[in-house]
C-alpha positions in Angstrom: 57.6 91.1 -2.6 54.6 92.3 -0.4 55.3 92.9 3.3 53.3 89.9 4.4 55.2 87.5 2.0 58.5 88.9 3.3 57.4 88.3 6.9 56.4 84.7 6.1 59.6 84.1 4.2 61.6 85.1 7.3 59.3 83.6 9.9 59.2 80.0 8.5 62.9 79.3 8.7 63.1 80.9 12.1 60.4 78.6 13.4 62.1 75.6 11.8 65.4 76.6 13.4 63.7 77.0 16.8 62.0 73.8 16.7 65.1 71.8 15.6 67.3 73.7 18.2 64.9 73.0 21.1 64.7 69.3 20.2 68.5 69.0 20.0 69.9 71.5 22.6 67.7 71.5 25.6 69.1 69.5 28.5 72.0 68.2 26.3 74.0 67.2 29.3 71.1 65.1 30.7 73.2 61.9 30.4 76.1 63.1 32.4 78.7 60.5 31.3 80.3 59.1 28.2 77.8 57.0 26.3 78.4 54.5 23.5 80.9 55.7 20.9 81.5 58.9 22.7 84.4 57.0 24.3 86.2 57.3 21.0 85.1 60.5 19.4 84.8 62.8 22.5 88.3 61.7 23.6 89.7 62.1 20.1 88.1 65.6 20.0 89.6 66.4 23.3 93.1 65.3 22.1 92.7 67.6 19.1 92.1 70.5 21.3 95.1 69.5 23.6 97.6 68.3 21.0 96.3 69.0 17.6 96.2 65.3 16.7 94.4 62.2 18.0 96.4 60.2 20.5 94.8 56.8 19.8 94.4 55.1 16.4 91.6 57.1 14.8 88.7 55.4 13.0 87.8 58.2 10.6 89.3 61.3 9.1 89.5 64.3 11.4 86.9 66.9 10.2 84.0 65.7 12.2 86.2 65.4 15.3 87.3 69.0 14.8 83.6 70.1 14.9 83.3 68.3 18.3 86.6 69.8 19.4 85.3 73.3 18.7 82.5 72.7 21.3 85.1 71.4 23.8 87.4 74.4 23.3 84.5 76.8 24.0 82.6 75.0 26.8 85.1 72.6 28.2 85.4 68.8 28.4 82.1 67.8 29.7 78.9 66.4 28.3 77.5 69.6 26.9 81.0 70.6 25.6 81.6 67.4 23.7 78.0 67.1 22.3 77.4 70.7 21.3 79.1 70.3 18.0 76.8 67.5 17.0 73.8 69.4 18.3 74.5 72.6 16.3 75.3 70.5 13.2 72.0 68.6 13.5 70.1 71.8 14.0 71.7 73.4 11.0 71.1 70.3 8.8 67.3 70.9 9.3 67.6 74.4 8.1 69.7 73.2 5.1 66.9 70.7 4.3 64.4 73.6 4.1 66.7 75.4 1.7 67.1 72.3 -0.5 63.3 71.9 -0.3 62.7 75.4 -1.5 64.8 74.6 -4.7 63.4 71.1 -5.2 59.7 71.6 -4.4 59.4 75.3 -5.2 56.9 75.8 -2.5 57.9 77.2 1.0 55.1 75.2 2.7 56.1 71.9 1.3 59.7 72.7 2.1 58.8 73.6 5.6 56.9 70.3 6.0 60.0 68.4 4.8 62.3 70.3 7.2 60.0 69.7 10.1 59.8 66.0 9.3 63.5 66.0 9.7 63.4 68.1 12.8 61.2 65.4 14.5 63.0 62.3 13.3 64.4 60.2 16.0 67.5 59.2 14.1 68.2 62.9 13.4 67.6 63.8 17.0 69.6 61.0 18.7 72.7 61.4 16.4 72.5 65.2 17.2 72.6 64.6 21.0 75.7 62.4 21.1 79.3 63.2 20.4 79.6 61.1 17.2 80.3 62.0 13.6 76.9 61.3 11.9 75.2 64.6 12.5 78.2 66.5 11.3 78.3 64.3 8.2 74.6 64.9 7.7 75.1 68.6 7.8 77.8 68.6 5.1 75.7 66.3 2.9 72.6 68.4 3.2 74.6 71.6 2.5 76.1 70.0 -0.6 72.7 69.0 -1.7 71.4 72.5 -1.3 74.3 74.0 -3.3 74.0 71.4 -6.0 70.3 72.1 -6.4 71.1 75.8 -6.5 73.7 75.3 -9.2 71.2 73.1 -11.2 68.5 75.8 -11.0 70.8 78.7 -12.0 72.3 76.6 -14.9 68.7 75.7 -16.1 67.8 79.4 -16.4 71.1 80.6 -18.0 71.2 80.9 -21.7 73.9 78.9 -23.6 76.2 81.3 -25.5 79.3 80.8 -27.6 81.5 81.9 -24.6 82.9 79.6 -22.0 80.9 79.9 -18.8 82.8 78.7 -15.8 81.3 77.2 -12.6 79.5 79.6 -10.3 80.2 80.0 -6.7 77.5 77.4 -5.7 79.5 74.6 -7.4 82.7 75.6 -5.7 81.1 75.8 -2.3 79.4 72.4 -3.0 83.0 71.0 -3.6 84.0 72.4 -0.2 81.0 70.8 1.4 81.7 67.5 -0.2 85.4 67.6 0.8 84.3 68.3 4.4 81.9 65.3 4.2 84.5 62.9 3.0 86.8 64.4 5.6 84.3 63.4 8.2 83.6 59.8 6.9 84.7 58.1 3.8 81.1 56.9 3.3 80.4 60.3 1.7 82.8 59.5 -1.2 80.1 57.9 -3.4 78.1 61.0 -3.2 81.0 63.0 -4.3 81.5 60.7 -7.3 77.8 60.8 -8.1 77.9 64.6 -8.0 80.8 64.6 -10.5 78.9 62.4 -12.9 75.6 64.3 -12.6 77.1 67.7 -12.9 79.5 66.6 -15.6 76.8 65.0 -17.7 74.6 68.2 -17.3 77.4 70.5 -18.3 78.3 68.5 -21.4 74.6 68.1 -22.4 73.8 71.8 -22.2 76.9 72.7 -24.3 76.7 70.0 -26.9 74.2 71.6 -29.4 76.3 74.7 -29.8 79.8 73.4 -29.2 80.0 70.0 -30.7 81.0 66.9 -28.7 84.6 67.5 -28.3 84.5 71.1 -27.1 81.4 70.4 -24.9 83.3 67.6 -23.2 86.4 69.8 -22.7 84.5 72.7 -21.3 82.1 70.6 -19.3 85.0 68.6 -17.8 86.8 71.8 -16.7 83.7 73.2 -15.2 83.1 70.0 -13.3 86.6 68.7 -12.3 88.0 71.9 -10.8 85.2 72.5 -8.2 84.2 68.9 -7.6 87.5 67.0 -7.8 90.3 69.5 -7.2 88.6 71.4 -4.4 87.3 68.4 -2.4 90.7 66.8 -2.6 92.4 70.0 -1.4 89.9 70.4 1.4 90.4 66.7 2.4 94.2 67.1 2.5 94.0 70.4 4.4 91.9 68.6 7.0 95.1 66.7 8.0 96.9 69.9 8.7 96.9 69.1 12.4 98.2 65.6 11.7 101.1 66.9 9.6 102.0 69.7 12.1 101.8 67.6 15.2 103.0 64.4 13.6 105.4 63.4 16.4 102.5 63.3 18.9 100.5 60.9 16.8 99.9 57.2 17.0 101.4 56.7 13.5 104.7 58.2 14.6 104.7 55.9 17.6 104.1 52.9 15.3 106.7 54.0 12.8 109.2 55.0 15.4 108.7 52.9 18.6 111.7 54.7 20.3 110.1 58.1 19.6 113.5 59.5 18.6 113.3 59.6 14.9 113.5 62.7 12.8 110.3 63.9 11.2 111.0 65.9 8.1 108.2 66.7 5.6 108.8 63.5 3.6 108.4 61.4 6.8 105.1 63.3 7.7 103.7 62.6 4.2 104.8 59.0 4.4 103.1 58.8 7.8 99.9 60.2 6.3 100.0 57.5 3.6 100.6 54.9 6.3 97.7 56.2 8.3 95.3 55.8 5.2 96.5 52.3 4.6 96.0 51.4 8.2 92.5 53.1 8.2 91.5 51.2 5.1 92.7 47.9 6.6 90.9 48.5 9.9 87.6 49.1 8.1 88.1 46.1 5.9 88.8 43.8 8.9 86.1 45.3 11.2 84.3 42.7 13.1 80.7 41.8 12.1 79.4 40.3 15.3 78.2 43.3 17.3 74.7 42.8 18.5 73.5 46.0 17.0 75.0 45.5 13.5 72.4 44.7 10.9 72.2 44.4 7.1 71.6 47.5 5.0 68.3 46.4 3.4 66.7 46.4 6.9 67.7 49.9 7.8 64.8 51.8 6.1 62.2 49.7 7.8 64.0 50.4 11.1 64.4 46.8 12.0 67.4 46.8 14.3 68.1 50.1 16.0 71.2 50.8 18.2 70.9 51.2 22.0 73.4 53.9 22.9 72.5 54.3 26.6 71.0 52.1 29.3 70.4 52.5 33.0 68.4 50.3 35.3 67.4 50.3 38.9 68.0 48.0 40.5 71.4 47.6 38.8 72.8 44.2 37.8 76.1 44.8 39.6 75.0 46.3 42.8 76.2 49.9 42.0 74.1 52.9 43.2 71.1 53.6 41.0 71.0 56.8 38.8 67.4 56.3 37.8 64.3 55.8 40.2 63.7 52.4 41.7 61.9 50.0 39.3 62.6 52.1 36.1 64.9 51.9 33.0 66.3 54.7 31.0 67.6 54.1 27.5 68.4 55.9 24.3 67.3 54.0 21.2 68.8 55.4 18.0 66.0 54.8 15.6 64.1 57.0 13.1 60.5 58.2 13.4 58.5 55.3 11.9 56.0 57.8 10.4 58.7 59.4 8.2 60.5 56.2 7.1 57.5 53.9 6.7 55.4 56.5 4.9 58.4 57.3 2.7 58.7 53.7 1.7 55.0 53.6 0.8 55.3 56.8 -1.2 58.1 55.6 -3.4 55.7 54.6 -6.2 54.4 58.3 -6.2 58.0 59.5 -6.4 58.6 57.2 -9.3 55.5 58.6 -10.9 56.9 62.1 -10.4 60.1 61.1 -12.3 58.2 59.5 -15.2 55.4 62.0 -15.5 57.3 65.3 -14.9 60.7 64.3 -16.0 61.9 66.3 -13.0 65.7 66.4 -13.4 66.3 67.9 -10.0 64.3 65.2 -8.4 66.2 62.6 -10.4 69.5 64.0 -9.2 68.3 64.1 -5.6 67.3 60.4 -5.9 70.7 59.5 -7.5 72.6 61.3 -4.7 70.5 59.5 -2.1 71.2 56.1 -3.8 74.9 56.9 -3.8 74.8 57.2 0.0 72.9 54.0 0.5 73.4 51.5 -2.3 77.2 50.9 -1.5 76.2 49.6 1.9 74.2 46.8 0.2 77.4 45.3 -1.0 79.5 46.0 2.3 78.0 43.5 4.6 76.6 44.7 7.8 76.6 48.1 9.6 74.5 50.2 11.9 71.1 51.7 11.4 72.5 55.2 12.4 74.5 55.1 9.2 71.2 56.4 7.6 71.5 59.7 9.4 72.8 61.5 6.3 69.8 60.2 4.3 67.1 61.6 6.7 66.8 64.9 4.6 66.6 62.8 1.4 63.8 60.7 2.9 61.8 63.7 3.9 62.2 65.5 0.6 61.3 62.3 -1.3 58.1 61.8 0.8 56.9 65.4 0.3 57.8 65.3 -3.4 55.8 62.1 -3.8 52.7 63.7 -2.3 52.6 66.1 -5.2 51.2 63.3 -7.3 48.1 63.0 -5.1 44.9 64.4 -6.6 43.5 67.9 -5.7 43.7 69.2 -2.3 45.2 66.0 -0.9 48.5 67.0 -2.4 48.6 70.0 0.0 47.1 68.3 3.0 49.0 65.0 3.0 52.5 66.3 4.0 51.0 68.2 7.0 48.8 65.1 8.0 52.0 63.0 7.9 53.8 65.6 10.0 51.0 65.7 12.6 51.2 62.0 13.1 55.0 62.2 13.2 54.8 64.8 16.0 52.4 62.6 17.9 54.8 59.8 17.6 57.7 62.1 18.7 55.7 62.9 21.9 55.2 59.2 22.5 58.8 58.0 21.8 60.4 61.1 23.4 61.5 59.0 26.5 63.4 56.4 24.5 65.1 59.1 22.4 66.2 61.2 25.3 67.0 58.6 28.0 64.1 59.3 30.3 63.3 56.8 33.1 60.2 54.6 32.4 58.6 51.6 34.2 58.5 48.2 32.4 55.1 48.6 30.9 55.8 52.1 29.5 59.1 51.0 28.1 57.6 47.9 26.5 54.8 50.0 24.8 57.5 52.2 23.2 59.5 49.3 21.7 57.3 49.0 18.7 58.9 46.0 17.2 60.3 42.9 18.8 63.7 43.6 17.1 63.9 46.9 19.0 64.3 45.0 22.3 
């Protein structure tokens, strides 16, 4: 590789990393108190640092909270400490998007455009600047996508011989990433299932001409199940190591032994873990659906009902001292960059044309994985728009992939034109993504839809 190309290959990801890091890490402690669901996750993460297990009834598995706990362990229990884990995860997710884009789009400039669209997305930014689980989940999902694409590309190049070819390290690492994703939120489980189907089908298909159906299914099944079923399950169980070791400090132990004087052998700890999962399932099944920011999944990509995670006014409604200037309001609105999401929706016919015209199996796989993260929500009633956070990389990659169908020079210019408008909107919406005080007119101008109010 010529020296200039080597320089560009190094410079592009460094610039992407710098842009993403600045947007997520600068003034991370600006909101100097617990906001929104940090009341759950920051305190759960602090409990993990202090006791190795959550004190209260947890709402999700522990992996994401361990990521938050790492920041608290290093920087202390303060706003920067409990948010740095999310911020680092959100920054790394942008870089993982670039890697996935290189493999999917096979053009470093198109991959850079996709990654920068993720970097300037409001949903990716706001979920990275709050101590919640969604940025951590998005990181593991994007890393899994990168590794699955790498596996697909290497398999496509490898000749099929008469010898059994086991899974490469990319697939084993993808299994680790998917196990960590499910260990952060169960909503990643459909992506794990989709990965098993996609990889299994591919492995059987490539072996069938030389092996016959029976042997192809056997070898393809072994190649798929070990890294994408056994490994994620092992990672998920291992994520509860703190629970098992510190069981007597857990809420489950308190529920199963109100007097706190019961013995806790291994059998009881395992039974407690089973009890915890039943309780966790029951809690999500019975979750109330009347929260003012809950909305139906079909409305999420059009950004109809965002979540307000922080609000300060002056004068205050209860007479307490103001923390923002007189006559202003500061808020954080967890909503995506409309340029990315609305343009992506408009580009879906171009993406479909890519699938039909090029029969791009990698793009088909990416779309299937994206669908696995979104479609289940269509049948689960209402949720929150920030549940789309793991889909931000998929939206950017799909948008840029679609522009390849444009004629001539437009295919190269379109992604950067979209990015330029997205950056302009980032500058305009910056105050409502970062909790900056605005007067009434400035606030009203930035609430682009009536449903944002």
